[in-house]
Residue, then its C-alpha position, 0 to 999 in steps of 0.5 A: m369711095p363711091v358716092d351715089s347722085d341725089p335724085e333731088v339734085a334735078a328738082f333743086g339744083a346740085a348746090g341746093a341739095l348739097a347745101a340742105d345735106e350740109q345743114y342736116i349734117r350740121n344738126a347731126l354735129d350738134l347732137a354729136r357734141e352733146a354726146m362728147k360732153r356725157n363722154e359718149v362717142p360723139i356720133g349724132a343722127v338725124i331723120v329728115r322727112d318732107g324737109v323736117i326733122i322728125a327724129g335725132a339721137a346721139n350715142r347713148t351706149v354708155r349711158d344706157q349701158d347698151p352696145t345697140a344704142h347707137a344713134e342711128l339706131l335710136a333716130i330710126r326707133e324715134a322716127s318709126s314711133k312718131l310716124d306709127r309705122w316701121r318703114l321710113d321710105d320717105c326719109t333720109l338719115y344724116v349721121t356724122l360717121e359712115p354707118c357700121a354693120m348693125c346701123a346699116g342693117a337697121t337702116v335697110l330693114s327700115r327701108v330708109k330712102r336715103v342716107v347721107f353721113g360725114a366721116w369715113d369710118d375705115k375701121a367699121g364703115m359699111a357704106g364703102s370703107v369696110g364693106d358696103l351693106l347699104r348698097h349689097p346687091r343681094l338685099n331687097h332694099r338699097p338706100e341712096v348713099r351720099g358720104g363725104v359731107l362735111a367729112e373733115e369736121c365730122g371726122r375731127i370731132v370723133e379723133d379729138f374725142f379718142a385723143a382726149q380719152r388717151n391723154s386722160r389715161 
């Protein structure tokens, strides 16, 4: 899978940049675990600006009965509200699963600078798995993308959730 390099690597070194990415993915995983307790698909997302988490959310499609209540969209809405602007061009989105088409589209439209995700989603992922909407050459904005950060742990939580769903039927 294609993964772009991180421009901050030059400033912080590869190990420091990866460690920061892993920490923010762990924060998103905490939100995903909370979602699982509420019987939501366990996806978590945080948005970081200048080294500070400014927004965080987990899937709420069941609670809200809203098919658009994905973690990424909720986090983008929260970050935009807190910053009082729709452009998030100085922010990084961290999410536990490769964004779907809807979330990738919202990410492009909000001008998020970077997207870092955990597990690849070979059924709906739009950062290289099914397609690559995030880096589509004809779109007016293409965020930097780093995929596969803590992929095994991020993938396992989703697999365990769906296995439990199947077993409960």
